[in-house]
Phi, psi and omega in degrees: 000139183281136175229152177227126181281120178235113178052044174084006179236129177283113181265125175283136174216160176208149175262135173238118181195197178294334168234119186282354185278331182197160179290154181289330181089346180246014177233153174296153181260129178248117183259135182250134175243133181266174182263191185300133176060017177253202176202176179293350183304319186283353175270349190300317183295324177294313182299320184294338179271001181246005189290343178293333185243343185223149162269119188259127179252119177247140175210160180261130180297156182305121178091002182232159178056234182265004177262064185286146176288150177298150179228114005289159184279115179297150179300325181295325178284317179300326183291341179297323180079185186232024173296149181302324180299326181292327177287328173296320177295321176304314181298316179301319180291325177295316178298321176299314183297329181263007178058045178252118184275314185219133185224172169253143182248143167227112188232150187234134171056237178301325175299328178290323175296318175301317182298323179299317176297319180297318181299329180270322182282331185227048185303328182289351183256004182227135176261327180207160181213147173240126176249114182257118180062070178226166179174185182251125176269153171259139184279130174221110188304313182295318180295320181292319179296321177295321178298319179296318179297315179294318180299319179295320177298317180298320180286323181290321186263089178221061180294142183297332183293345179301324184293346183260355180283136178299138174068002182294330179295324178293317180294319182297321185269355188303319183289338183274342193241148168257320177247160178287153175233166181303145181300325180299322178291319178297315182292323179295318180294319177299316179298318179296320178298316181292331185267351183300140178299139183302312184298317181290319181297314181286319182299319181285336172298315184288335182265325183285326179241090186209165176299320178300314181298319179299323181282324188272320187300320176301321178296319181294318178296320182291339182273353187300134177241359183260134175306124189224135173252125177249120181251130176243152170270134185304322183246031178293119179272345182275308176230088185304154186301328181294333175290326175293318178297320179297318178296315182297329182291348184275350182214136176290346180281347187256127173254132183253136178222132178254128178265121185295148173057036175229161178251235187273355180230063183299333180292337178259329182281326179222066189299321181294314179297316180301313181294324177297317182291313182288329178297317179296317179296313183295322179294315182294316183287329176296318178298321179295319180295315182298321184269006180288158181301336181281351180232068183293000000 
């Protein structure tokens, strides 16, 4: 399996295309970012349906999936921290290592928040972006403190035997979904959650849902200069659709689309609809990029 060392952490990545071993070189590159406690595994089915037009790059964020933190954790790695901006920097370094100058992004949930920072910090490296299940939170001290207590319990209580209990994957994913998804996807997500590094899982809870994030994310959305599609699930309980609409309203660059009868994983719950929507966006924005004054 291919790995790339970024700031002392071996990052797992893979190419999905007509040849999975390497990019073709004659197609645009579409990079996928996963959400909290997940991995690139749940993006694979989406990527495989786009290989006619894109070379798809999937990778696991630092501390998640197959990009495990070193054990024991070196001070230099611990010092990086788990702010969303640091994960945006990780992506830039990965693109450097793979000699990729400009890409298209498709990011989900916490990965979408990371992508927003990337779009502003490295705007010259992105032509278009899709944010799946993203939005603006309102700060409520008591609610956030309760969320942290619950989040710490969720991260602390992850016995390995959970993955072997019948139907536990269905129970685990119930809050995330409106429609059923394949059992293989449910089991993969449960496995990624159980395997996530403790420091990264807890650290990103505190940074992604925080008073700072509430204050900073609206500013980041308002600064966007890259054509962006924000997709929400109509019945998403994690990041409700109205939060996506609020984020989209902050920038003329952002188009908001709600997929009916889906929750937090619309790309898996309604794959045909999802692909139709992003396909139309990518085609329109690609034509706009090609015909821009900078590309005579």
